[in-house]
N, C-alpha and C positions, 0 to 999 in steps of 0.2 A: 302541839297537836292542832290539826286543822279541823274545825267544826263546820257543819253545814247548817243552813237556816232550818231545814226540816228536823235535824237532830235537836236543835235548841228549842224549837216549837214543841216538839213532843215532850221534852223534859219539863218545860214550863207549864204544860198541861197538868202536871202533878203538884203544882204550887198553888195553894189556895188559903184564904183566911179560915180560921176555925169555923166550921159549919157553913162555909160559903162556897161559891163557884170558883173554879180555877181562873187564874188571871188572864188566860187566853180566851176562854169561852165568854167570860164576863166583859171583855173589851177593855179591861184595866191596862193590859200590856199594849203599848203603842210604839210605832216607829222603830221596830226591831232592825238592827243592823249587825250582820255577822260577817266578819272578815278574818278568816283563818282562826287564830286564837283570840281574836278581839270580838267581844259581844257587848252591844249597847242597846238599851231600850228605855222607854219612859213608862212609868206607872202613873196613870191619870186617875185620881181618886177624889172622892168627896172630902173636903177639909175635915169634916167631923170624924172621918175614919182614919185620919193620918196616923194616930197612935197605934191603932189595930193593925195597920199595914206595915209598920216598921219590922216586925218579926218576919213578915212575908218577904219583904225586900232582902233581909238577911239570909233567909232560907234559899231564895233564888240565887243569890251570890254564891253561897256555899255549894249549891248543886252545880253551878257552872264551873266553879273551881275544881270540883271533883271530876268533871268531864274533861278537864285539861285546858279550860280557858285561862289565859294569862293576863288579859287586859279586859276588865269588866267595869262597865259604867251603867248604873241603874239610877235614874233621876226620877224623883217623885214630884209630880206637879199637882196642884190643887185645882179641881174642876168639878163643880157640882153636877151630879147626874140627875136625870129626871126621875121623879118618884110619883107617889100618888098625887092626884090633883088637889090643890089647896082648897080648904073650906073657906070660900069667899064670904060666908055669912059671919063666921066667928073669928077668922084670922085677922089680926091687926096688921095694918100696912107697915112693913119694915122701914125704919128710918135709914136712908142712904148713909153709908159710912164715908166720911170725907177723907181728904188726904191726911196721912200720918207722918210724924217725924221718924226718921230712921234712927234707932238707938245709938247714942254716942256721936251723932253727926250734927254739927251746928248749922251748916248750910249745904244746900244741894245746888250745884250750878250745871245746867245742861248745855252741852255744845252740840249744835245741830247744823244741818245744811238742807237746802231744798232739793239738791240733786247730789249724786255721787261723783267722786273724782275731783272735788274741789280742795281736798287736803284737810278735811275736818278732823280725822283721826290724828294726823301729824300735828295739827294745832293743839288738840287735846293733850297729847303726850308731852309736848314741849311746855304747854301752859302748866300742866301738873308739876313737872320738874322745876319750872321757874318759880312757882308758888312755894314748893318745898325748899328751894334755894333761898327764898325770902323768909324762911323760918316758919312757914305754915305747916300744920299737920294735914297732909293731903291724901285723899283716896281717889282712885280712878276706877269707875265701873264701865267696862266695855259692854255696852248694851246693843252694839251693832251685831245682832245675833247671827245674821246670814253672812256677814263678812268681818269676823273678829280679827283685828290686826294688832291690838295692844300687846299681846304676849311677845310678838316679834319686836315691836318698837321699843318696849321696855326691857328686852332681854330676859324674859321670864319663861321658864319651862318647868315641866313636872306637873303633877296633879295636886290640887288643894286637898287637904285631909279633913276628915270629919270625925272627931273623937267619939261623939255620942250619937252619930247618925242623923243629927238634926242641925247642928251648927257647923258652918263651913269656915275653915280657917283660910283667909286670903293669902296671896303671895305678896312679896315686897322687894322692891329694887329701886335704886336711885332716890331713896327717901320717900317713895310713893307706895302706898298700900293698894294692891290691884286685884281685881276679880274679873274674869272673862269666861264666857262659854267656850272660848277657844282652848282653855286649859282642860276642858272635859271631853274634847273630841280629838281625833287624830288630825294632824295637819293634812289638808287636802280633802277632808271628809265634809260633804255638804250637810248642813242642818236642814232637814226637810220637815218642818213643823208648821202646823196651822195656828191660827190666832190664839185659841185657848192655851195651847202648849207654850207659845211664846210668852204670853202674859204670866203664866205660872212660873216659868223659868226666871223672868225678870223680877217677880216678887220674891222668889227664893234668893236671888243674888243681892237684893236690896235688904231684906229683912231677916234672912237667915245666915248672913255672913257676919262674922265677928269683926266688925270694922275697927273696934276700939274707939278712942277719943279722937275725932277729926274736926279740924276747923272748917274744912270744905270737902265735899265729895263731888268730883267732876264726873258727869255721866256723858260718855261718848255715844250719842244716839245714832241709829241708822239714818240714812238720807230719806227725805220725804216726810209725809204726814200720815203715819199709819198707826197700827195697834200699839207698838212699843211706846211711841210718844204719848198717846192718849192714856195708856196704863200708867206711865210714870207720873203724869200730871194728876190723875184721878186718885192714885194710891199713895203717892209720896208728896210731902210738903216741899215743892220745888221753889227755891227763893228767886231764881232768875235763869235766863238763857242767853247764850251768845250764838249768833248766826254767822256762819262762815260762807263766803262766796268768792268766786273769781269775778273780775270786772265785766266779763262778757254778758251780753244781753240775755242769752239763753239761761245762764246760771242765775241772773238777777230775777228773772220771771219766777223761778222756783223758790228763790230765797224770799221773795215777797210773800209767797204762799206759806212758807214756814213761819214768818213773822205773824201773819194773820192767824195761823193755827195757835200760836202761843197766846195771842190776844183773846181768842175764843176760849182757850183753856185757863185764862186769867193768870198766866205766868208772865211776870215782867221781863222785857227784853233789855238786858244791860248794855247791849251794843252789837255792832257788826265788825267783822274782821275781813279785810280784803286780802285774800291769799293769792299768790302768784301775781302780785301787783305789777312787777316790772322785772326785766332780766338784763343783767349787765354782763357783757361778754368778758370772760376771764382772760382772753388774749389781747383784745384791743380796747376794752373798756367802754365800748359802745352800749348805750342803754336803749333797750327796745321793749315796748309795751305789747307783748305777745298776745295777750287777751284783752287789749284795750286798757284804758286807764281812767280812774275817777268815777267809774260807774257805781261802785259801792258807796262812795262818799255822797254822790248825788242822791242815791236811793235812800241812804240813811237820813240825809237832810229832809227829803220828801216825807219820810215816815216819822220823823221826829225821834230818831234813834241815834245814839252816839257812834261815831266811827272810832273803834278802839285802836286800830293799827292797820298799816299796809305792809304786808309781809312779802318780800321779793321771792321770785322763782329762782332758787339757788341750789346748785348741785350738792353743796355740803349738807343742806337740810335733809335731802333725800338719802345721801350716803349714811348719815348719822342714824336716821330712823331705821334703815335696813340693817345696820350693824347691831341694833339693840341698845344703843345709848343715844338718846335725842341730843341734838346739837347743844342745847342748854347745858347738858352734862359733859359731853365729849369735848366741847370747845367753848368754855364759858366766856372767853374774851372775843369770840367771833362777833362781828356786827349783827348777824342775824340772831344770835343768842340774846343780845341786848334788846332786840325788838320784843321778844317774849318776856324778858324780865320787866320791860317797861309796862307791858299789859298787866303783868302780875301786880306790880306796884300800884298801878292805877286802880285795879279792883280792890286791893287791900285798903288803899286810902279812902275809897268810897264805902268800905264796910260790906263789900259784895263777895269777898273771898277770904 
């Protein structure tokens, strides 16, 4: 059955907490998306009211099912709403809450880039699989909310389940436990969220996912220096970061900003990876530095950061990622697989993964 946005809005006006205003009028319901029998929206609530709103979420889902909706996604995000002005005379200043450990996770390793298109997600997927191949218990959090690509790269589909409506059960493939906002949206559907919703979703995917016992959780960050990066560093105890860049000057300018961001956030930078370092023609064997060469190594030396590896521009890496089995998994003996295995071994030897 095909539903309209107006039909869904009218129905949701009948959904309200006990003794409260309906979720449409109160502004709790945000980012409504109606596409045929698919309905998605976010409930943005005060964290103190999370338990009270669980029945509201269930009631909304049941009503939408009764209307014929077949694909329903209601995500609750925590966002404190404005209330009465605080009593500045009597209220004690709240102590800021520092970064916390994610339950069951020994280390968090962020993989970042200053700009998009440098292969950060491909590196994240292959590094996760390489660490798993080295015997580590690995998780991968796809925090690139606007461009989640890990479900495709790791060959994962379907929607994560939540038995109690609070804890999310992640997906798993190639020895890697994975969670991504891409598993909760339709392929091709844009995530049109503002900062508070992004931060709420990231915290849910970190602290409400049942990661189990992990040696390392790799966080594939979006490019740049924005809300997601700041939220991760402020809310979670991040042990270190890896910055991915191509050798060209434009990419290095942004990579430099990324490293400066981590320094400001007091997150150690474990090293840099030069991706698309060189290209070797499969027909004639000629080696060509398409994006230049040595730029990341020079930048790493200048900043006092280790160069972890130079990863070539290779068609096999791209084909493997698109097929849902990173090259480390699909072709373990390939020379490029060994590059990622070498990075994994180096991080393990240093106690960083």
